[in-house]
Structures are given as structure tokens and as C-alpha cells.
Backbone as CSV, one residue per row, in Angstrom:
resi,resn,N_x,N_y,N_z,CA_x,CA_y,CA_z,C_x,C_y,C_z
1,MET,147.931,98.395,141.696,148.800,97.776,140.705,148.037,97.343,139.408
2,ALA,148.645,97.730,138.209,147.943,97.461,136.998,147.910,95.916,136.763
3,TYR,147.017,95.507,135.818,146.982,94.094,135.531,148.236,93.667,134.778
4,ILE,148.606,94.488,133.816,149.872,94.222,133.084,150.787,95.349,133.218
5,GLU,152.139,95.023,133.432,153.128,96.058,133.522,154.426,95.766,132.722
6,PHE,154.833,96.557,131.880,156.124,96.507,131.339,156.990,97.543,131.979
7,ARG,158.123,97.160,132.604,158.820,98.039,133.296,160.303,98.016,132.732
8,ASN,160.722,99.055,131.996,162.049,99.278,131.378,162.511,97.955,130.697
9,VAL,161.587,97.450,129.768,161.903,96.162,129.094,162.804,96.452,127.847
10,VAL,163.818,95.629,127.866,164.851,95.727,126.782,164.895,94.377,126.079
11,LYS,164.846,94.360,124.841,165.061,93.073,124.081,166.065,93.232,122.971
12,GLU,167.098,92.541,122.994,168.197,92.657,122.039,168.350,91.390,121.226
13,TYR,168.716,91.393,119.996,168.845,90.230,119.137,170.289,90.454,118.615
14,LYS,171.168,89.344,118.578,172.431,89.373,118.142,172.494,88.764,116.673
15,MET,173.054,89.478,115.775,173.328,88.960,114.332,174.681,89.185,114.031
16,GLY,175.461,88.109,114.330,176.875,88.153,114.288,177.401,89.180,115.278
17,GLU,178.155,90.105,114.838,178.681,91.149,115.778,177.728,92.334,115.979
18,ILE,176.626,92.225,115.295,175.638,93.417,115.310,174.667,93.050,116.387
19,ILE,174.173,94.105,117.216,173.173,93.850,118.152,172.062,94.824,117.675
20,ILE,170.849,94.177,117.621,169.681,94.964,117.219,168.745,94.974,118.420
21,LYS,168.340,96.287,118.742,167.608,96.445,119.944,166.135,96.626,119.588
22,ALA,165.357,95.566,119.672,163.890,95.579,119.218,163.153,96.394,120.160
23,LEU,163.440,96.222,121.534,162.698,97.137,122.594,163.836,97.711,123.343
24,ASP,163.514,99.071,123.707,164.503,99.872,124.275,163.860,100.685,125.507
25,LYS,163.931,99.941,126.637,163.420,100.577,127.947,161.990,100.911,127.778
26,THR,161.159,99.904,127.376,159.688,100.077,127.073,158.905,100.030,128.370
27,ASN,158.091,100.968,128.564,157.227,101.121,129.786,155.725,101.279,129.311
28,PHE,154.856,100.510,129.842,153.347,100.778,129.707,152.577,99.848,130.728
29,THR,151.319,100.226,130.924,150.445,99.451,131.809,149.092,99.298,131.192
30,ILE,148.534,98.138,131.497,147.111,97.823,130.933,146.283,97.275,132.136
31,GLU,145.112,97.794,132.232,144.199,97.282,133.198,143.349,96.069,132.745
32,LYS,142.892,95.280,133.730,142.059,94.079,133.319,140.779,94.443,132.683
33,GLY,140.557,93.702,131.649,139.288,93.940,130.829,139.442,95.013,129.767
34,GLU,140.556,95.640,129.678,140.635,96.684,128.615,140.982,96.115,127.294
35,LEU,140.384,96.865,126.232,140.616,96.587,124.906,141.775,97.512,124.413
36,VAL,142.962,97.055,124.121,144.073,97.959,123.843,144.484,97.760,122.397
37,VAL,144.652,98.881,121.691,145.153,98.846,120.376,146.650,99.316,120.455
38,ILE,147.594,98.610,119.797,148.996,99.016,119.736,149.286,99.267,118.230
39,VAL,149.729,100.544,118.077,149.940,100.985,116.691,151.386,101.409,116.606
40,GLY,151.840,101.505,115.284,153.160,101.926,115.020,153.753,101.339,113.718
41,PRO,154.701,101.853,113.072,155.183,101.341,111.894,155.999,100.010,112.029
42,SER,156.190,99.309,110.928,156.959,97.968,110.945,158.399,98.287,111.644
43,GLY,158.679,97.326,112.441,159.998,97.511,113.104,160.030,98.284,114.327
44,ALA,158.769,98.745,114.752,158.702,99.618,115.950,158.765,98.841,117.265
45,GLY,158.673,97.458,117.205,158.701,96.721,118.366,157.364,96.110,118.891
46,LYS,156.290,96.361,118.174,154.962,95.871,118.485,154.952,94.421,118.801
47,THR,155.228,93.669,117.664,155.145,92.268,117.716,156.019,91.672,118.816
48,THR,157.294,92.228,118.940,158.266,91.810,119.991,157.593,91.926,121.378
49,ALA,156.950,93.040,121.717,156.248,93.286,122.998,155.228,92.229,123.129
50,LEU,154.452,91.884,122.059,153.325,90.961,122.095,153.900,89.610,122.378
51,ASN,154.982,89.235,121.758,155.561,87.848,121.912,156.113,87.665,123.299
52,ILE,156.679,88.733,123.893,157.204,88.619,125.249,155.992,88.551,126.235
53,LEU,154.983,89.304,125.976,153.852,89.173,126.802,153.145,87.836,126.778
54,GLY,153.129,87.168,125.587,152.589,85.911,125.418,153.492,84.761,125.802
55,GLY,154.743,85.030,126.253,155.562,84.009,126.740,156.274,83.289,125.645
56,MET,156.218,83.899,124.359,156.942,83.182,123.197,158.357,83.786,122.979
57,ASP,158.694,84.721,123.807,160.087,85.358,123.699,160.410,85.870,125.135
58,ASN,161.660,85.961,125.442,162.121,86.501,126.769,162.676,87.834,126.627
59,VAL,162.918,88.515,127.767,163.437,89.821,127.769,164.933,89.763,127.937
60,THR,165.675,90.772,127.469,167.053,90.944,127.722,167.288,91.422,129.166
61,SER,166.382,92.525,129.490,166.433,93.098,130.845,165.055,93.764,131.008
62,GLY,164.771,94.065,132.247,163.476,94.480,132.619,162.517,93.627,133.165
63,ILE,161.280,94.039,133.437,160.315,93.315,134.208,158.998,93.322,133.344
64,VAL,158.440,92.137,133.316,157.000,92.079,132.804,156.162,91.313,133.812
65,LEU,155.057,92.022,134.264,154.202,91.558,135.243,152.830,91.317,134.578
66,VAL,152.139,90.174,134.995,150.802,89.960,134.542,150.048,89.393,135.762
67,ASP,149.071,90.148,136.225,148.271,89.799,137.371,149.124,89.498,138.611
68,GLY,150.202,90.416,138.870,151.092,90.239,139.868,152.160,89.277,139.705
69,ARG,152.248,88.540,138.641,153.148,87.401,138.412,154.284,87.932,137.404
70,GLU,155.496,87.724,137.821,156.599,88.158,137.047,156.821,87.082,135.865
71,VAL,156.174,87.418,134.712,156.311,86.495,133.559,157.692,86.447,132.995
72,SER,158.401,87.623,133.148,159.706,87.657,132.535,160.804,86.805,133.322
73,LYS,160.404,86.086,134.423,161.279,85.233,135.099,160.893,83.762,135.062
74,LEU,159.807,83.490,134.322,159.261,82.043,134.219,160.331,81.156,133.516
75,LYS,160.451,79.953,134.062,161.265,79.025,133.314,160.490,78.251,132.231
76,ASN,161.082,77.415,131.392,160.433,76.781,130.257,159.155,76.169,130.467
77,LYS,159.133,75.266,131.549,157.957,74.432,131.890,156.805,75.428,132.356
78,GLU,157.213,76.413,133.121,156.264,77.395,133.606,155.637,78.240,132.490
79,LEU,156.567,78.594,131.428,155.987,79.306,130.274,155.085,78.542,129.500
80,ILE,155.342,77.215,129.329,154.419,76.367,128.595,153.042,76.356,129.213
81,LYS,153.051,76.226,130.520,151.714,76.239,131.271,151.081,77.666,131.260
82,TYR,151.839,78.646,131.246,151.315,80.056,131.141,150.633,80.344,129.687
83,ARG,151.275,79.927,128.622,150.814,80.021,127.290,149.633,79.188,127.193
84,ARG,149.555,77.921,127.730,148.425,77.048,127.556,147.176,77.496,128.236
85,GLU,147.331,78.013,129.453,146.224,78.313,130.280,145.758,79.773,130.388
86,ASP,146.751,80.640,130.134,146.497,82.100,130.279,146.400,82.936,128.932
87,ILE,146.829,82.380,127.877,147.018,83.309,126.687,146.249,82.561,125.506
88,GLY,145.525,83.491,124.734,144.861,83.106,123.545,145.598,83.988,122.413
89,PHE,145.911,83.304,121.308,146.676,83.971,120.242,145.648,84.009,118.957
90,VAL,145.772,85.177,118.294,145.102,85.317,117.067,146.133,85.973,116.112
91,PHE,146.397,85.380,115.081,147.382,85.879,114.052,146.760,86.410,112.732
92,GLN,147.587,87.027,111.979,147.031,87.515,110.689,146.621,86.357,109.817
93,PHE,147.449,85.277,109.816,147.092,84.162,109.103,146.629,82.979,110.060
94,TYR,145.623,82.352,109.700,144.707,81.698,110.636,145.313,80.479,111.312
95,ASN,146.294,79.915,110.699,146.963,78.669,111.357,146.015,77.624,111.807
96,LEU,145.006,77.264,110.935,144.047,76.239,111.267,144.623,74.976,110.713
97,VAL,144.191,73.919,111.362,144.614,72.488,110.936,143.597,72.204,109.815
98,GLN,144.139,71.972,108.533,143.357,71.925,107.303,142.417,70.586,107.354
99,ASN,142.864,69.502,107.922,142.101,68.245,107.833,141.119,68.143,109.095
100,LEU,140.911,69.217,109.847,139.951,69.228,110.954,138.882,70.215,110.689
101,THR,137.630,69.955,111.001,136.626,70.798,110.801,136.797,72.036,111.724
102,ALA,135.847,73.091,111.582,135.949,74.252,112.462,135.821,73.898,113.915
103,LYS,134.813,73.078,114.193,134.555,72.668,115.500,135.858,71.825,116.093
104,GLU,136.347,71.030,115.290,137.514,70.219,115.795,138.728,71.047,116.031
105,ASN,138.960,72.150,115.167,139.969,73.089,115.527,139.914,73.746,116.778
106,VAL,138.661,74.111,117.081,138.409,74.742,118.438,138.480,73.699,119.559
107,GLU,138.071,72.548,119.241,138.134,71.523,120.432,139.533,71.159,120.675
108,LEU,140.429,71.293,119.655,141.916,70.888,119.829,142.495,71.910,120.878
109,ALA,142.111,73.079,120.810,142.643,74.061,121.817,142.052,73.838,123.291
110,THR,140.790,73.453,123.347,140.150,73.195,124.664,140.718,71.958,125.377
111,GLN,141.310,71.076,124.626,141.799,69.854,125.188,143.087,70.005,125.970
112,ILE,143.815,71.104,125.726,145.114,71.338,126.455,145.015,72.342,127.619
113,CYS,143.879,72.803,127.928,143.863,73.756,129.066,142.654,73.525,129.932
114,LYS,142.719,73.979,131.180,141.676,73.821,132.157,140.706,74.958,131.965
115,ASP,139.523,74.764,132.495,138.470,75.742,132.473,138.045,76.250,131.103
116,ALA,138.138,75.361,130.168,137.829,75.673,128.742,136.347,75.897,128.564
117,LEU,135.945,76.620,127.568,134.581,76.900,127.330,133.938,75.939,126.312
118,ASN,132.684,75.849,126.183,132.051,74.918,125.201,132.252,75.344,123.848
119,PRO,132.901,74.540,122.951,133.198,74.924,121.641,131.923,75.283,120.781
120,ASP,130.824,74.475,120.976,129.603,74.885,120.177,129.046,76.272,120.500
121,GLU,129.168,76.446,121.811,128.563,77.829,122.362,129.510,78.881,121.745
122,ILE,130.801,78.771,121.779,131.800,79.855,121.337,131.526,79.978,119.772
123,LEU,131.456,78.894,119.053,131.162,79.043,117.563,129.976,79.702,117.229
124,GLU,128.892,79.523,118.025,127.585,80.184,117.861,127.780,81.737,118.151
125,LYS,128.642,82.119,119.181,128.768,83.403,119.429,129.543,84.205,118.365
126,VAL,130.467,83.512,117.550,131.105,84.115,116.559,130.433,83.956,115.131
127,GLY,129.181,83.388,115.214,128.325,83.443,113.990,128.611,82.188,113.132
128,LEU,129.200,81.090,113.635,129.513,79.936,112.824,128.771,78.724,113.283
129,LYS,127.625,78.859,113.821,126.817,77.713,114.336,126.537,76.777,113.128
130,ASP,126.276,77.286,111.922,125.956,76.455,110.841,127.134,76.095,109.853
131,ARG,128.284,76.466,110.408,129.498,76.179,109.609,130.458,75.349,110.406
132,LYS,130.102,74.919,111.562,131.081,74.281,112.511,131.575,72.850,111.887
133,ASN,130.809,72.316,111.058,131.387,71.018,110.458,132.028,71.128,109.161
134,ASN,132.310,72.448,108.799,132.988,72.625,107.526,134.488,72.623,107.755
135,PHE,135.266,72.225,106.739,136.757,72.295,106.811,137.208,73.705,106.404
136,PRO,138.410,74.128,106.849,138.884,75.492,106.437,138.808,75.720,104.962
137,SER,139.126,74.806,104.191,138.987,75.113,102.720,137.708,75.428,102.184
138,GLN,136.694,75.085,103.084,135.265,75.358,102.658,134.769,76.685,103.268
139,LEU,135.626,77.459,103.920,135.344,78.681,104.558,135.995,79.851,103.936
140,SER,135.351,80.993,104.054,135.921,82.261,103.518,137.148,82.662,104.544
141,GLY,137.854,83.633,104.102,138.962,84.171,104.927,138.412,84.658,106.261
142,GLY,137.190,85.363,106.157,136.645,86.021,107.435,136.174,84.836,108.318
143,GLU,135.555,83.819,107.704,135.090,82.677,108.539,136.253,81.989,109.211
144,GLN,137.294,81.768,108.478,138.495,81.156,109.045,139.046,82.003,110.142
145,GLN,139.088,83.272,110.070,139.638,84.078,111.137,138.656,84.028,112.226
146,ARG,137.381,83.884,112.117,136.377,83.748,113.278,136.627,82.404,113.930
147,VAL,137.003,81.420,113.158,137.325,80.094,113.821,138.593,80.267,114.634
148,ALA,139.589,80.936,114.172,140.789,81.193,114.961,140.493,81.987,116.188
149,ILE,139.614,82.983,116.062,139.237,83.685,117.269,138.501,82.782,118.273
150,ALA,137.520,82.088,117.777,136.778,81.101,118.545,137.741,80.088,119.268
151,ARG,138.767,79.629,118.509,139.717,78.745,119.176,140.439,79.276,120.426
152,ALA,140.793,80.687,120.137,141.524,81.379,121.144,140.581,81.576,122.350
153,ILE,139.348,82.048,122.082,138.355,82.426,123.216,137.942,81.166,123.941
154,ALA,137.844,80.026,123.363,137.426,78.800,123.942,138.405,78.224,124.994
155,LYS,139.633,78.779,124.928,140.628,78.389,126.008,140.286,79.172,127.243
156,ASN,139.334,80.109,127.231,138.973,80.940,128.346,140.254,81.714,128.899
157,PRO,140.990,82.382,128.043,142.349,82.883,128.458,142.168,84.293,129.301
158,LYS,143.064,84.552,130.025,143.145,85.803,130.682,143.539,86.988,129.673
159,LEU,144.348,86.691,128.604,144.767,87.571,127.690,144.470,87.082,126.275
160,LEU,143.915,87.889,125.395,143.737,87.567,124.011,144.568,88.522,123.249
161,LEU,145.580,87.927,122.550,146.639,88.673,121.797,146.452,88.516,120.416
162,CYS,146.298,89.707,119.729,145.897,89.588,118.256,146.965,90.327,117.453
163,ASP,147.660,89.638,116.519,148.746,90.302,115.763,148.277,90.452,114.401
164,GLU,147.939,91.781,114.035,147.274,92.056,112.792,146.250,91.125,112.361
165,PRO,145.165,91.007,113.177,144.091,90.052,112.890,143.303,90.285,111.648
166,THR,143.245,91.542,111.128,142.489,91.800,109.920,143.356,92.123,108.746
167,GLY,144.722,91.811,108.923,145.599,92.227,107.772,145.376,91.531,106.490
168,ALA,144.845,90.275,106.512,144.636,89.440,105.298,143.149,89.474,104.831
169,LEU,142.412,90.392,105.397,140.962,90.511,105.149,140.591,91.778,104.401
170,ASP,139.454,91.729,103.710,138.876,92.937,103.029,138.342,93.856,104.071
171,TYR,137.842,95.008,103.670,137.451,95.994,104.685,136.284,95.572,105.486
172,LYS,135.186,95.083,104.743,133.998,94.705,105.395,134.178,93.508,106.421
173,THR,135.031,92.558,105.989,135.216,91.428,106.821,136.099,91.813,108.068
174,GLY,137.056,92.662,107.666,137.953,93.196,108.734,137.174,93.793,109.841
175,LYS,136.224,94.579,109.459,135.380,95.190,110.426,134.525,94.385,111.255
176,GLN,134.033,93.307,110.672,133.349,92.288,111.269,134.170,91.647,112.415
177,ILE,135.412,91.356,112.148,136.385,90.765,113.114,136.635,91.700,114.218
178,LEU,136.858,92.997,113.955,137.177,93.995,114.953,135.889,94.120,115.874
179,LYS,134.749,94.002,115.270,133.502,94.040,116.194,133.426,92.874,117.104
180,LEU,133.800,91.717,116.591,133.803,90.564,117.412,134.779,90.672,118.542
181,LEU,135.925,91.222,118.301,137.008,91.424,119.368,136.567,92.449,120.373
182,GLN,135.881,93.569,119.955,135.407,94.579,120.773,134.253,93.987,121.665
183,ASN,133.365,93.278,121.133,132.370,92.604,122.038,132.928,91.662,122.889
184,THR,133.887,90.957,122.594,134.606,89.840,123.424,135.020,90.566,124.597
185,ALA,135.848,91.740,124.409,136.378,92.526,125.513,135.240,92.949,126.431
186,ARG,134.233,93.555,125.845,133.120,94.063,126.709,132.352,93.069,127.383
187,LYS,131.893,91.995,126.689,130.993,90.965,127.274,131.577,89.964,128.176
188,GLU,132.839,89.552,127.798,133.559,88.514,128.566,134.480,89.074,129.570
189,ASN,134.608,90.369,129.602,135.730,91.015,130.607,137.017,90.398,130.293
190,MET,137.334,90.233,129.090,138.698,89.729,128.690,139.558,90.748,128.280
191,THR,140.812,90.783,128.732,141.750,91.738,128.296,142.204,91.323,126.878
192,VAL,142.082,92.299,125.893,142.329,92.078,124.525,143.400,93.116,124.021
193,LEU,144.480,92.661,123.360,145.404,93.455,122.762,145.402,93.192,121.248
194,ILE,145.397,94.323,120.477,145.293,94.226,118.949,146.482,95.003,118.530
195,ILE,147.380,94.362,117.741,148.456,95.022,117.058,147.963,95.443,115.596
196,THR,148.190,96.649,115.179,147.736,97.062,113.809,148.634,98.217,113.323
197,HIS,148.649,98.230,111.911,149.250,99.498,111.338,148.222,100.576,111.141
198,ASN,147.016,100.108,111.349,145.826,101.029,110.957,145.441,101.882,112.150
199,SER,145.976,103.027,112.273,145.647,103.916,113.460,144.244,104.427,113.432
200,ALA,143.483,104.315,112.344,142.239,104.821,112.168,141.286,104.045,113.225
201,ILE,141.641,102.846,113.564,140.681,102.009,114.396,140.931,102.424,115.939
202,ALA,141.935,103.227,116.219,142.252,103.595,117.567,141.055,104.075,118.452
203,PRO,140.094,104.803,117.862,138.936,105.133,118.656,138.122,104.070,119.357
204,MET,138.286,102.827,118.824,137.489,101.677,119.361,138.022,101.206,120.661
205,ALA,139.289,101.640,121.010,140.052,101.064,122.131,139.801,101.811,123.367
206,ASP,139.994,101.138,124.581,140.043,101.744,125.868,141.345,102.422,125.951
207,LYS,142.437,101.976,125.400,143.747,102.449,125.539,144.490,102.296,124.196
208,VAL,145.236,103.382,123.771,146.049,103.226,122.577,147.443,103.398,122.914
209,ILE,148.315,102.439,122.607,149.853,102.548,122.795,150.464,102.782,121.446
210,HIS,151.168,103.889,121.298,151.948,104.241,120.141,153.427,103.791,120.215
211,PHE,153.711,102.859,119.336,155.231,102.381,119.318,156.034,103.117,118.359
212,LYS,157.319,103.404,118.693,158.234,103.990,117.754,159.608,103.583,118.192
213,ASN,160.447,103.248,117.314,161.879,102.970,117.652,162.121,102.123,118.830
214,GLY,161.221,101.063,118.953,161.461,100.129,119.998,160.894,100.473,121.485
215,THR,160.118,101.494,121.481,159.689,101.948,122.750,158.149,102.398,122.665
216,ALA,157.457,102.360,123.754,156.072,102.909,123.853,156.251,104.452,123.888
217,GLU,156.077,105.040,122.745,156.399,106.533,122.820,155.285,107.378,123.542
218,SER,154.017,106.862,123.305,152.971,107.640,124.010,151.675,106.688,124.201
219,VAL,150.872,107.003,125.221,149.742,106.270,125.536,148.563,107.119,125.638
220,GLU,147.411,106.779,124.976,146.186,107.514,125.014,145.159,106.712,125.676
221,ILE,144.406,107.455,126.562,143.285,106.737,127.221,141.922,107.269,126.542
222,ASN,141.077,106.351,126.194,139.782,106.762,125.599,138.754,106.448,126.683
223,LYS,138.098,107.518,127.266,137.145,107.345,128.279,135.831,106.872,127.716
224,ASN,135.689,107.215,126.369,134.356,106.784,125.706,134.761,106.166,124.406
225,PRO,135.143,104.931,124.328,135.450,104.187,123.131,134.267,104.127,122.153
226,VAL,134.643,104.284,120.940,133.578,104.345,119.847,133.405,102.879,119.339
227,ASN,132.081,102.618,119.130,131.698,101.378,118.533,132.302,101.280,117.095
228,ILE,132.969,100.077,116.770,133.718,99.994,115.529,132.759,100.217,114.299
229,ASP,131.450,99.943,114.527,130.604,100.275,113.312,130.514,101.779,112.922
230,GLU,130.979,102.651,113.830,130.943,104.113,113.588,132.190,104.526,112.992
231,ILE,133.144,103.689,112.781,134.480,104.155,112.312,134.630,103.931,110.854
232,GLU,135.098,104.764,110.101,135.376,104.539,108.675,136.943,104.905,108.509
233,TRP,137.507,104.108,107.437,138.897,104.356,107.194,139.106,103.925,105.705
């Protein structure tokens, strides 16, 4: 059995009398410890799938399994616990608390979950040992994104979900962030999903899922993923 399974997942939104089908019988699987890149145009269903997997949205029909657990049937209290303990989120915009230092932002996440990692050690791993006492306004965009990633990793989650994590960054900084995510998947054996419009980064992934018109149109498996440093776009 795969670590993550989407089985015929449908997600519909109602806008008055109009029904919009964001996901249409979507199927895919992901193994534990894989780095997965999800690509596709805007409106293809990528973020909807990620939100359902992260417990921030529910399905209209179908089944979502994570580590043998049917996430699609969890009730509100169970979903809160699932998001708190099992999921780390990284967004395009960093969502840091502006009046807290980098370290305090990371500590905030570790206080709400069990088995959290040491904030100082994680900040050192993401290259911010000497910046941990700075506030977000004193950090560059890339540094703020690294704080956001450190905050997510420090929860010691089963899944690290990243929605356009380099979308607000320049080329060089974006590449550094992708390298950090690639290293996290490899060294921490953490399952990492990255949503992106940039299909050029696909060779860095163990698996590439192509979304189109609300469904996982195709899946590619890379037996020999490329180091992000070797990719140009």
C-alpha cells in the first residue's frame, strides 16, 4: 500500500446555481520519503489537492489515505490534530509573525505539536544560525522563506506541503530554497510535495504529477533525480 493515495477524489464548489469541479476523479499515489513535484496551469486543481491532503479542505467524494488512515473521513477535532502533528505547510508568502524573531516564529510552531525538533538546530540547518534573533523585517525574502521552512520542519511532520514556495523569490534565492527542500527530503526521510508552475524543476523530483482540468493527467517517476544545482531554467 502506498503512503499517500488519492482514489477517485472529486471536489466541487457551489457558486449560486453554478457548480465548479476543482477536482474530477483524481487518482495518484506517493511513497514515504519521496520528493514530489506537482505541475500544471492555474486552475488545474493543484492547490485544491494540496489543501485536501493537508486537512484544510474536504472532499465531495472519493477517498484520501495517508499512512493507512482515511483522512477524508476525519471530523473537525481529528483534522485539527492531524494538521498540528502530521503536516508542515510552506506557502508562497511567508506568513511570519512580524513582532517575533526568527527563532520565536519557529518556537511558536513547536509549542503546539508533540515530538518537535530543536528550533536552534533547525535554524542552523537552514543557514540562519546567525540570523535567528532578527525580526522578519530585518531579513531578505529568501531568509524569511527559510524561516518559514524551518518552522514547518521543526514540527517534525510526516508531510511537508509547499505551495509555490519560490514564487515570490528571485532565481538564485529560489534555487537555494529548492535545494533546501531537496536536502530535507533526502536527509530527513520526509515526504515533500511542491506545487509549481515551473515544469523545468521536475527533474529534481522522485515523482512528477501533471495536473490538468482538475485531474492528475499523468505521473512520471524519476529513478535518478537530478540535483537542483544542475538544473537551469
